[in-house]
N, C-alpha and C positions, 0 to 999 in steps of 0.2 A: 740401169738393172743394179746397180751396186747400193745406190741411194734406197732402194726397195728395199735392199736384201738388209740394209742398216736401221731402215724403221722395223723391219721384223721383229729382227734383235732386238731394238729399243723396247715393241711393244710386248712381245712376249715375257722379255726380264721383267718389265714393270707390272704382268699382271703377274708374273709366279711373285715377284715382292707381296704386292696386294693379297694374293690367296693364301700366303703363308700362315699369318696368325688365324684365319678360319679353320684351316684345313689342320691343321696343327690342333685349335681347340676341339672341335669336333672326334678327331681320333683320339684324344685324352680321356674324353667323357666317354665314348665307347668301350672304352680299355677299364675306368674305373679305378686308375692304376692311385697309388699316393703321391707319386710325382705330379698328377694333373695341375693342382695348383701354380707349380710353378712351370708349367708348360700354357697354362692360362696367363700369366703373368709376363713371362719371358717373350712369346712368341709375337706379340704385338709389339714390343720395344726393340726385338730382333728385327721385326719387319719395317718398325722407322728406321733404324739404322742402316738397312735392306735400302730401301727405299729413299734415303738420303745419297749412298753412295752411287745409288744408281744415276742420280741424278746430276751429282757430279761426274760423274765417267760419258755416260750417255744421255742427259738429258737436251732438249732441244734446247737453240739459244748460243752466244757467245760462251766459248769458252770462260771469258775472264768476267763475265756476269756470273755467271754457274758458278765459278772460285768465290767471288766473292758473296753471294748469297748464302752457301754452302758452310763457309766461315761465320755469316750472320746466325744460321740455325743453329751451327754448330755451338757456337759462344753463349746460346742462349737457354739450351739446353743445361749447356755446364753453370749458368746462375740459378735455373729451376732447381740442380743439383743439390749447389752450395744450400741456396737458400733451404731445400729439403734437410739439410743435416742439421743446420743451424737451430731450425725450428723444431724438429721432430728427434725425439729418443726411441733407440728400440726398447720394448719390453714385451719380452716373451714369446710365446709365438701365436699366428693368429688361427682361432677356431680351434686350434690342438693340432693345425697341418703342419707342415713342414716349413710353410712360408713365417718370416718374420712378424710380428707387428711394433708397429711405430702409433706413439702418440704425441700430444704437444708436451713439448718442454715442462711446460706452466703447469702441467696436471700432475698431482700429486702422486707420490709413490706410493703403492698398499703399504710399506712399512711406515711413512708418513706419517699414515693416519692413526698406528697402532701406539698403545701405550708402551712406554719400555719396558723391560723384561724385569717382573718386580723379582726382590731377592727371596731365597725360601724364607729367611728368616721374619720376614715383614707378611707371611702369608699362614706358614705352616705351624711353627715355633710349636712343632712336637704334638702336634692337631689341635690347636687351641680352636681353629674355624669346624664345626661341625656343621654337616648337611641338614639340612629341614627331612624331614620324615620324605621317605618315598612317595610320590604321588600315585594318588588312585588311579589303575589303570595300567603304571607302570611296569615294564615286565624287562629284565636283565638282556641283551645285546651287546656279550661280553668277548668278542673278538670280532675280525676283521667280517663282512657280511653278513654277520648273523651268524646262527649258530652251529651251522657245517660250511660255511665261508662258502656258499655259494649265492647270497645273495635270494634264496627262497624263504620266506614266512608261510607255511600252508594254512594255517590255523587260526590267523591272524582275524580279529573280531575289528577290525577298523571299517568302517564306512568310506565307499567311494560317490558318493551321490553329495558333491560340497556345495548344490546348490542349495539342498533342503538342512546340509550336517557341514557349513562351512567350516575350514579347520582353525581354529580360535590359536592367534601368536601368544605364547607365553613369554617369550625373553628376545633381544638379541643386542649380540655384544661384540664389540671389538675383537681381534682377535690374531695371530701373529702371521708370517707366512708362511707356506706349506700347502702339501696339499692331502696330509691324511684327514681319516674318517673319525667318529666317536666310537669308543667301548663304553657301554651303560652297565653297571653294576650297583644292583639296590637305587640309592639315591645319588649317585656318582654320575657323570659323565665326562670320560678322559680323551682327551685326544693329544698330540704333539705339533708345536707349533716353533717357529723362526721369531725369536725378540732381536734385533741387534744382534749380537755377535753369542746369541747363547741357543742351544737347542734346547725347548723344553717341553716336558711330559706336565700336563695341565690337568687340574680334576675340578670341576665344576657342579655346584648344584645342579642337580636335576630340575630341578622345580621352580627354582629362580634365576639359575646363570651366573651364582654370585661363586668367586674363584673362591676353594676350599685353602689348594696349596697347587706348588709348582716345584718342578723339577729341574735344575739346570745344568749342562754342560756346556765348557767351553770348546762349543765345532760349530760351523755352519758349513753346510754345500752353496757354492755360489755358482751363480748363473753360468758363470764362464771362468775359471780358475786357470791358471795357465796351464795344469794338466788337471784330467777330469772334469765333473761337472759337463750342462747342458746349455746351452748358450739361451734355447728355448724353452727352457722347463722349468725355469723360476729358481727360489731359493727354498733352501730350507726342505724341513722333513716330509715324508711323502709313507709312509707305514702306519697303519691304526695299532694302535696296544694292544695285549691279551689281557684279559682280565683272570686268575685262577684264584678262588678263594681269595685269602686279604694278602693276595701279590699281585703285582701290574710289571707284565714284562713290554718291554717298548724295544723296539731296533729303529736306530735313526739313522738321516741319509748318508754318514762318515763311518758306520759301521759300530756304532756303540750299542752293545744289548744291554741294557739296565733290568737289574729285579727290584721293583720299589713296595714298601708298605701301603696298601690302599690308603690307610687312614690318615698317614702323615706325610707319605712321599718321601719317605726318608729311603733312601739308600741302603740293600740289604746284600747286594753281590755287583759289580759290573765286569765286563768282557769287551775286550776291543777285536771283536772278529775279523773287522778286515781292516789290513793298514791303509793310510790314507792314499798308497800312489797306487792302489788295486781299486779303490773304489770304481762304484759299477758307473760308468758316463754319466745316468740320468739323477743319479744318489739310488741309493739304497730303498728298494720299496717293500721290502719281505716285512709281511704280520709276522710274528713268532705263531709256530706251532706249537700247541700244548698236549702231549701224549699221556692220557692219565695211566695206562697202565704201566707204563716203563717209567714215569713222572720225569720227561724229558722236554726241554724244550729245542726245538728245532729252525734253524732259519736259513736261509741260502748264502752264497759267500760271494766269490770273485767272479769276477766278469770273465768268459773265454777263456779261463785258466781254473786249474784246480786251487782248491777246494770248490765244490758246487754246491751241498749241502755239509752243516756242522751242527751234532744234537747236544749239550750241554746236561748235567744235572740242573732239574727245576728248584733244588733244594741251595746248591749252593756255586753253583755255574763251572763246576768241575767237568773239563771234556771228558764224553763219554767216547762217541763215535766220529769219524769223518770219511764221507762219499767224494771221493776225489771227481771223479767225471770230467765234464771237459768246460765247465763254466755257467754258471748261475745266467738266468735273465730278470724278468721284475715282474711274475709272478709269486705266488705264497704258495707253499705246499701244503695237501691237503689230506686228512688221514680219509682212507674211503675201503669200502670192504667188496673186494671184486672175485668173483669167484670163490666165496667163503674166505676170502684169504684178506686181511686187514694191510692196509700199506700205505706207504706215504707216496701221493702221486705228485710231481715236481715238474714242471714246464721249465725245463731250461733253457740254453742259449741254443743249441744245436738240436737237443732232443726232446723227446718227455720219457720218463721214468718214473719207476714202480722199485721202492724200497722196502727193506724188512726195516720195520722201528724199531725193535731193538737193537741190532746191529751195521744197519744201514746200506747192509747188502744190497745191489743191484738186481732184483726180482725177473724186470726185461725191462727192452728201451726199444722207443719205436725213434729212428733217426729222425729229424726236422731240420735240416740246416738252412741259414740264412742269420746274414750280418747284420737286421736290426730286432728290434725288442717284440721279446712278445713277452704280455703283461697280463691276461685273459687268466682267469681261474679254469681249471680242467673239469667239466661239467660232467658228471656221472649220467648214462644213459643207458636204463637195464640194471642188472646184474653184473654185468660184463663188456661195457663197451662205454667209452669216452669220448666227448668233443672237445676237440681242441680249436681255437681259434686266433687267428693274431691277424694285425695289419700290414702295411708296406708289402703289398703283393703277396704274403703267404697266405693267406686263406684260412679254412676250414678242413679237419682234419674227422672223420666218425672213426674211430679205433677199435679194436675186435681186440679185448686181451682173452687169450686163451691159455688153459691151463692144461698141460699133457699129462700121463696117466705115471710119468716119473716125477711129476712135480715140479718142472719147470714148465715158466710164463715166457707168452711171447706178443708182440703186437704186431697187427698188421691195418692197412687204412681201409674202411670198407668203401668209402670214395672219400674225393676232393673236392671244394670249391672254393672259386674267388667271390661266392655270394653273400657271401658270411666275412666281413672281416671288422671284428673289433678291435678296435686300440686300446684303451686305456679300460671298458668294461668287460663285462663278461657277459656269456651267452646264457639266457633263462630256456627252460627245454620245460614243454607243458604236452602230457599227450605225445603224437608225432609231430610234432611241429619245435624248431630252436628260435627265439627269438633275438637281436641284439641288433646294436649299432654301426651299421655297416660305412664307413668314412664318412659317420656325421650324420646317415638317416637311417630311421628305425625299419627292419628288416624281418622279413618272415620267412625260414627257408624247411623244407618239407624231411625229417628225418630220415626218410627211405632209402633219398637219394640224391640230396643235398640242393636239389630244385628250389628256384624262389618260386614263393606261394605270393607274396608282395613286398614291395619297399616303398612307405610313405611315410612323411612326418619326417620336418628338417630339425635335431635334437643338438647338434655339434658332436664334440666328443666327450657327452656326458657321461651319466653312468645309472645304472636302473635296480630296481629290486622285484623281485615277480612274488608278489602276496595274493594269495588263493589264486584267482585266474585274471589279476590284475596286471601291467608291468605299471613300476611307481618311477617315473623317471626323472631324475636329477638332469636337466638340460646343461649344456656349457655356459648357457646365457644366463643361468641364474634362476630359471623357472622352475618350478615342480609340475610336472603333470600328468595325467593316469590315463592308459590306454589299455584295452583290453585284450590280453593274450590268445588272440584268436586266429585261425585262418583267413579273416575277412579282416579287408582293408579298417583303418579307425579312424573316424571321423577329422573332418579337416579344424572343429573346433572341440578338444578334448578338455575335459576341466582342468582350470589351472590356478598355481598359486604365484603371485609374484615375487618369490622368498626373495632371491637376491636380486643385484645390478650389475655384478662383474664375470670376468671368467671364473667359472670354477668347474674344475676338475675332481672334486675332491667328491668320494661313496658318503651318500645318504644313509643314515643309522633308522632303524625303524624299533623303539624299543614300547613294546606292548602298545598301546594307544599314542604313543611320544611320537616325535617326526623331529630328528636332529639333523639341519646340513650347514654347512659353511664352503669357503673358500680362501681365500689369503688375504681376506680380509676383516671377514665376520661371520658368525655364528648364528641362528635360529634355530628356536626350538618350537614345536608347535603340537596342538593338542586336539586328535581327530576323536569324528566324531563313532559310533559303535553301530554295526550292521544290525544287534539285537533289535 
């Protein structure tokens, strides 16, 4: 009887060890949690360890035999681990997720294929390098995600018939580390990049890719410094410069806000907004917001503590106002008109707020707690609603902003869903639907209630623009894809450009007929055909 009982225990515990991995993976896939990747990897490993323990304690056969065989297996696994550590190195994250990415140690690091940081005197020399004429069909795209900082181009003339009008590659160049996009003003294309220990703002000729000037600061956000930084986020700057008239405003990953001359890159003023000890863990990624009426530059500041937003005079960099709040996140503030009132809308670490542009005074607040980054831009839906989205289980809210008779405003959530969880990209709204990359897969949701319409197309944690009624997607693996922004699911083989060949988190830029894409290794410019 005792033997039967012991055999039953052996079999039941063996089945439990074997079932652990598939059950855990099945549950994690159903939940669509940001922790899913860890579960998928950890569950089989834990199941294997438990099987080894089971065999050692409960397996059939003499104890001495089980002990020797268990020791051999454990020793073999230890040797495999040592070999893995010796042959592989950690380099960023895997597909934008929470898992680390490992590559062979002999694989060239992105930084080793990038030219050293050029000296400003070698390039600018007071503006000796002059750009070509602005190429035919180009247009300004002077800030992050285009004219309204939402990635929308309603009236673009580009053609998406890439079979009959294939994109033409104009130039391809090596660039430094970082996840910044391009800003385009006339014949100039500007971005930020890290080359060795210098954080650069670089200006390229839009027509040829030739570098016109660079401005460098002795600064570097490290992937894994003693404090701050994020081991899987990669080194270098994250933000896209903002061009206003003949000035360039750049915000580095370590908190340096620069105002530069557009023609020469010469420094007009510099402010250290955030002290090194208070730099956001994953690096500052805020693109400076220019307020034309107030002539102010607004940026976010410290993470998880005040101040949240800071405004400076655009002319000389002198401080104007500070919004203390409860701490910033990784989105960039936008100027929107809500209920007939212009206001700064900011997605912060634990809330979404509206501010008076002139004073920074809080007009309304929607509490949205969470310890993980919120990156996406707030997207206007009509004249009094906002769509805010985030990853790490935070999901999406459709906010209703209500203005009372006494002039005060308040924000309430009309619905919340976990069907749209954007990580690095921002959602796009067209008609009654919103589109976004939900944990790596393109998704369409209904704006009436947040219900999912479809989920199809693996693009990793890339970025996208909405051009008329088409989504122009920069996939994480480097390809560029077009998909209709429609309640009907996309085709399995959408038009594609094999633009880049390594991990790409940078936002694309559309400047008239010119498409600029980049990652932490190279940048490419395409001329697209016209739809006319």
